[in-house]
C-alpha positions in Angstrom: -4.6 18.9 -37.4 -4.1 15.3 -36.3 -7.4 13.4 -36.0 -8.2 12.0 -32.5 -7.4 8.5 -31.5 -10.4 6.3 -32.0 -11.2 4.1 -28.9 -13.6 1.3 -28.3 -14.5 0.6 -24.6 -15.5 -3.0 -23.9 -16.8 -3.7 -20.3 -19.7 -5.6 -18.9 -20.2 -2.9 -16.2 -22.6 -0.2 -17.2 -20.9 2.1 -14.7 -17.5 1.5 -16.4 -19.0 2.0 -19.9 -20.1 5.4 -18.6 -17.0 6.4 -16.5 -14.3 5.5 -19.0 -15.8 7.6 -21.9 -16.3 10.5 -19.5 -12.6 10.3 -18.4 -11.4 10.1 -22.0 -13.7 13.0 -23.1 -11.5 15.3 -21.1 -8.8 15.0 -23.7 -9.7 16.3 -27.2 -7.1 14.1 -28.9 -9.1 11.0 -27.9 -12.5 10.0 -29.3 -14.6 7.1 -27.9 -16.3 5.8 -31.0 -18.4 3.2 -29.1 -18.9 0.8 -26.2 -19.7 -2.9 -25.9 -20.8 -5.1 -23.0 -19.0 -8.3 -24.0 -16.6 -9.9 -26.4 -19.1 -10.8 -29.1 -20.5 -7.3 -29.3 -16.9 -5.9 -29.1 -15.7 -7.9 -32.1 -18.6 -6.7 -34.2 -18.0 -3.1 -33.2 -14.3 -3.4 -34.2 -15.5 -4.4 -37.7 -18.0 -1.6 -37.9 -16.2 1.3 -36.1 -12.5 0.6 -36.9 -11.0 1.8 -33.5 -7.3 2.3 -33.2 -7.2 1.2 -29.5 -9.5 -1.0 -27.4 -9.9 -0.8 -23.6 -10.9 -4.2 -22.4 -12.4 -5.7 -19.2 -11.3 -9.3 -18.8 -14.1 -10.6 -16.5 -17.2 -10.6 -18.7 -20.1 -13.0 -19.3 -20.4 -14.7 -22.7 -17.2 -14.2 -24.6 -14.8 -13.1 -21.9 -11.9 -10.7 -22.2 -9.1 -13.3 -22.8 -11.1 -14.9 -25.6 -11.8 -11.6 -27.2 -8.1 -10.6 -26.9 -7.1 -13.8 -28.7 -9.4 -13.0 -31.6 -8.2 -9.4 -31.7 -4.6 -10.6 -31.9 -5.5 -13.1 -34.6 -7.8 -10.9 -36.8 -7.1 -7.3 -36.2 -3.7 -6.7 -34.4 -4.8 -3.4 -32.8 -3.4 -2.5 -29.4 -5.5 -3.5 -26.3 -5.3 -1.9 -22.9 -6.7 -4.1 -20.2 -8.7 -2.4 -17.4 -7.9 -4.8 -14.6 -9.2 -5.7 -11.2 -6.6 -5.2 -8.4 -7.4 -8.6 -6.9 -5.1 -11.6 -6.9 -7.3 -13.3 -9.5 -7.4 -10.1 -11.5 -3.6 -9.8 -11.4 -3.2 -13.4 -12.6 -5.6 -12.9 -15.6 -4.0 -9.6 -16.4 -0.5 -11.1 -16.7 -2.0 -13.8 -18.9 -3.4 -11.1 -21.1 0.0 -9.4 -21.4 1.6 -12.7 -22.3 -1.0 -13.0 -25.1 -0.1 -9.6 -26.6 -2.1 -6.9 -24.7 -0.3 -3.6 -24.9 -0.6 -2.6 -21.3 -3.0 -2.5 -18.4 -4.5 0.0 -15.9 -5.6 -1.3 -12.5 -9.1 -0.2 -11.4 -9.2 1.4 -7.9 -11.3 -0.6 -5.4 -13.8 2.3 -5.1 -14.4 2.7 -8.8 -17.0 5.4 -8.8 -15.1 7.7 -6.4 -11.5 7.1 -7.4 -11.6 6.3 -11.2 -10.6 9.9 -12.0 -7.3 9.2 -10.2 -6.2 6.9 -13.0 -7.5 9.2 -15.8 -4.1 10.5 -16.8 -2.5 7.1 -16.8 -5.2 5.7 -19.0 -5.1 8.7 -21.4 -1.3 8.5 -21.6 -1.3 4.7 -22.4 -4.0 5.1 -25.0 -1.9 7.7 -26.8 1.2 5.5 -26.6 -0.7 2.5 -27.8 -2.0 4.4 -30.9 1.6 5.3 -31.8 3.2 2.0 -30.9 4.5 -0.8 -33.1 2.3 -3.3 -31.1 3.5 -6.3 -29.2 5.4 -8.7 -31.4 4.8 -12.2 -29.9 8.0 -14.2 -29.4 8.2 -17.8 -28.3 8.8 -18.5 -24.6 9.3 -21.9 -23.0 6.6 -23.9 -21.2 6.9 -24.4 -17.5 10.3 -26.0 -16.7 10.6 -29.2 -14.6 12.5 -29.1 -11.3 15.4 -30.9 -13.0 15.8 -28.2 -15.6 16.3 -25.4 -12.9 19.7 -24.5 -11.6 19.6 -23.3 -8.0 21.6 -20.1 -7.4 24.8 -20.9 -5.5 26.0 -18.3 -3.0 29.5 -19.6 -3.3 29.9 -18.6 -6.9 31.5 -15.2 -7.8 29.2 -12.7 -9.4 30.8 -11.4 -12.5 28.6 -8.3 -13.0 25.5 -6.8 -11.4 23.0 -6.4 -14.2 20.3 -3.8 -13.6 17.3 -3.8 -16.0 14.7 -1.1 -16.4 11.6 -1.7 -18.4 8.0 -0.5 -18.6 5.3 -0.8 -21.4 5.8 -4.0 -23.4 8.1 -5.2 -20.6 6.4 -8.4 -19.3 6.6 -10.2 -22.7 10.1 -8.8 -23.5 11.5 -9.8 -20.1 10.0 -13.3 -20.5 11.7 -13.6 -23.8 15.1 -12.4 -22.6 15.3 -14.1 -19.2 14.1 -17.4 -20.5 17.1 -17.5 -22.9 19.7 -17.2 -20.2 21.3 -20.4 -19.0 20.9 -21.5 -15.4 24.6 -21.0 -14.7 24.4 -17.3 -15.9 27.4 -15.7 -14.0 25.8 -12.3 -13.4 23.3 -11.2 -10.7 20.2 -9.5 -12.2 17.9 -6.8 -10.7 14.8 -5.7 -12.5 12.6 -2.6 -12.2 9.4 -3.2 -14.2 6.8 -0.4 -13.8 4.0 -2.4 -12.4 1.6 -1.8 -9.4 1.8 -3.5 -6.1 0.2 -6.9 -6.1 1.2 -7.8 -9.7 5.0 -8.1 -9.3 5.0 -11.2 -7.0 2.8 -13.2 -9.4 4.9 -11.9 -12.4 8.1 -13.1 -10.7 6.6 -16.5 -10.0 5.5 -16.8 -13.6 9.0 -15.9 -14.8 10.6 -18.4 -12.4 8.4 -21.2 -13.8 9.7 -20.7 -17.4 13.3 -19.6 -16.8 16.4 -21.7 -16.0 17.8 -19.0 -13.7 16.1 -18.4 -10.4 13.6 -15.5 -10.2 11.8 -14.0 -7.2 10.2 -10.8 -6.0 12.9 -8.9 -4.1 12.9 -8.6 -0.3 15.3 -6.4 1.7 18.3 -8.5 2.6 18.1 -10.8 -0.4 21.7 -11.8 -1.5 22.8 -10.8 -5.0 23.6 -14.2 -6.4 24.9 -15.4 -9.8 22.1 -17.0 -11.8 19.3 -15.2 -10.0 17.1 -12.3 -10.9 15.2 -10.1 -8.3 12.1 -8.3 -9.4 11.4 -5.1 -7.6 8.0 -5.1 -5.8 5.4 -2.6 -7.0 5.3 0.6 -4.9 8.8 0.1 -3.5 12.3 1.4 -4.7 15.1 -1.1 -5.2 18.7 -0.4 -4.2 21.8 -2.5 -3.5 24.3 -2.5 -0.7 27.7 -4.0 -0.2 28.1 -5.7 3.2 30.9 -7.7 4.8 28.8 -10.9 4.6 27.7 -10.4 1.0 26.0 -8.0 -1.4 22.2 -7.5 -0.8 19.1 -5.9 -2.1 17.5 -3.1 -0.1 13.9 -1.9 -0.5 12.7 1.6 0.4 9.6 3.7 0.5 11.3 6.9 -0.6 9.2 9.4 -2.6 8.5 8.7 -6.3 11.2 9.6 -8.8 10.2 10.6 -12.4 6.6 9.9 -11.2 7.5 6.3 -10.5 7.9 4.0 -7.5 9.7 1.8 -8.3 12.0 4.0 -10.4 14.7 2.7 -12.7 16.9 5.8 -11.9 17.0 4.8 -8.2 18.2 1.3 -9.0 20.8 2.4 -11.6 22.3 5.1 -9.4 22.6 2.6 -6.5 24.3 0.0 -8.7 26.7 2.6 -10.1 27.6 3.8 -6.7 28.1 0.4 -5.2 29.6 -1.6 -8.1 31.2 1.0 -10.4 32.8 -0.7 -13.4 31.2 -4.1 -12.6 27.7 -2.6 -13.1 25.7 -3.2 -16.3 22.6 -1.1 -16.9 20.0 -2.2 -19.5 17.1 0.0 -20.6 14.3 -1.8 -22.4 10.9 -0.9 -24.0 8.8 1.7 -22.1 7.3 5.1 -22.0 9.0 8.2 -20.6 12.6 8.7 -19.6 12.9 6.9 -16.3 16.4 5.4 -16.1 18.2 7.6 -18.6 19.9 9.8 -16.0 20.8 6.7 -13.9 22.3 5.0 -17.0 24.5 8.1 -17.4 25.8 7.5 -13.9 26.5 3.9 -14.6 28.5 4.9 -17.7 30.4 7.6 -15.7 31.3 5.0 -13.1 32.9 2.8 -15.8 30.0 0.3 -16.2 28.6 -1.0 -19.4 25.3 0.4 -20.7 22.9 -1.2 -23.2 19.7 0.2 -24.7 17.1 -1.9 -26.6 16.9 -1.0 -30.3 13.9 1.0 -31.6 12.8 -1.7 -34.1 12.4 -4.2 -31.3 10.7 -2.0 -28.7 6.9 -1.7 -28.2 7.5 1.9 -27.1 10.9 3.4 -27.7 10.7 6.2 -25.0 13.0 5.0 -22.2 15.9 3.6 -24.4 15.6 6.6 -26.7 16.0 9.1 -23.8 19.3 7.4 -22.9 20.5 7.1 -26.5 19.8 10.8 -27.2 21.8 11.8 -24.2 24.8 9.7 -25.2 24.5 7.3 -22.3 24.0 4.0 -24.1 27.3 2.4 -25.1 25.5 -0.3 -27.1 22.1 -0.5 -28.8 21.0 -4.1 -29.4 17.8 -5.8 -30.6 15.7 -7.9 -28.2 16.5 -11.1 -30.1 20.2 -10.8 -29.3 20.0 -9.1 -25.8 20.3 -12.4 -23.9 23.4 -13.4 -25.8 24.9 -9.9 -25.3 24.3 -10.2 -21.5 25.8 -13.6 -21.4 28.9 -12.5 -23.4 29.4 -9.4 -21.2 29.1 -11.3 -17.9 31.2 -14.3 -19.0 34.1 -12.0 -20.1 34.0 -10.4 -16.7 33.9 -13.7 -14.9 37.1 -14.7 -16.6 38.6 -11.4 -15.4 38.0 -12.4 -11.8 34.4 -11.4 -10.9 33.6 -9.1 -8.0 36.0 -9.3 -5.0 34.9 -9.4 -1.4 33.8 -6.0 -0.1 36.5 -3.7 1.0 39.2 -4.9 -1.3 38.9 -2.3 -4.0 37.9 1.2 -4.9 34.2 1.0 -5.7 33.8 4.7 -6.3 36.3 4.8 -9.0 35.4 1.4 -10.3 39.0 0.5 -10.9 40.0 -3.2 -11.1 38.1 -5.4 -8.8 35.4 -3.6 -6.8 
């Protein structure tokens, strides 16, 4: 019998130090080996108790969560799941923690005592995934770019391909790495579904825009699909695309969850396949579950290119593996070469003429120009 996953709970709130162990006790494959009220106590208990996973509050007196996380990454390299406030300030600090190597996060409900059980399954699932993961491998990303280093998206440029990216656990750091390697004149238009709650995606998009040469923003309905720009799907919305006489646009919807997710990668991939056929490019990156696998199959069936991130470069291999196992991934590439692969795919297509104006081709069949 497999021994239970050993978890240390670090939180300055006595209520949370009581509630989290109660939640985790409902799953016999998890054992809370201890709790700590701040970073100093937490680091000592890591030495003494040898946990496999740490749940970490970021807002603590004394040694705070970010300082403790830095020490864990330096000294222990064990996965950390942030238990985050849903506030704007909480979102900002959480994204900073993810960029420092935190495995993932769970957002606390506003009414903690009454609604904490609602996130029980999410926390349990992420702890199990963290225990089995490779951990977050830190890769260099640029500092904030100056205005002169940015290339503003140009609506007059032809879009060579519509690149749809689906990503979940481990995604924030992986996306930072890949998107920051793309040149400002990248000829494709990028759409991203990152599994992340409402309130976090806008700040995430803003942070990406600061360090990337391409333009990046949180998507709004009616946003044009432009070469050299990435649109990040807002939390709690679905992202689709639509071809219109005046230009191709993003469309947000509040349709029901798909695969347990909103946003769902499958929703985006299916829409891109339907609207752009052979000019669509679907990418599945690190993440739990199988969201996006079926949609990737539809992109492939429509004649589009499909790429899955390699197992050795994923924090969690679930989403790419699901697509690979079903035969839907045409190529499997490491994170280190993913940006160059996207650049090569989109540059080749640009030389072939890009995407035509709406109505000039057979988008369903994906033949020739769409």
